[in-house]
C-alpha angles and dihedrals in degrees: 000000000000091000092052091051090047092050093049091048090049090050092049090051094049096105097177090063093051092046092053089047089050093052092046090049093050091050093046094047091047091050096045091047093056105036124096094203116096110234125198095249121142106256143148123258086237114078090206092059089051090053092047093050093045094053093041087056093047091050094050091046090050091051092049093045097047108019094171094053112107120231090239087073105040102035093065089046092053091046089049089053089052091047090048091053090050092048090052091046090052088063096047117091093220098046136057136213110247130184087195088062089052089050089052089051089053091048090052090050091048092052090047090055092059117103109278126189111260095017107104136147108263090226121210115248113269112229090209089070096049125099089238091065092067 
C-alpha cells in the first residue's frame, strides 16, 4: 500500500504532465467553444454544466501545474479566458455571448479552489524547524 501511495504522490507532483494537460485542455476548450460542428465528446445537455466542468478542470490543472501560484494570479487569467471565449462567440453567427456562461465559468473556478485531496501547497522548508536553527 505504501508503494501505491508513493506512486500516486509522485504522479501528483509531476508538474510537466499537468502542464501539458493544461495546454491541451485550453486548446480543446477553445476549439470546442468556437466550432459549429458537433463532435462526439461526452457533455451535458446543459451548456452551463459544460462550462462549469471545463473551468473546474482548468482550475485543478492549474493548481497541479503550478502549486505555488496564488489564486489572485490565476483566477483572473481563467476568467479572462472565459470572457475571451464569450467575446469570440459574440462574433460568430452560430454562437451567442452569455453572461450566464461566464457565471458558470466562475462557479467552476470557485469549486476548483476548494480543498481537494492530493492538491497541497508544496510548502517551502521552514528554517525554524531545522536542526541548524538551534
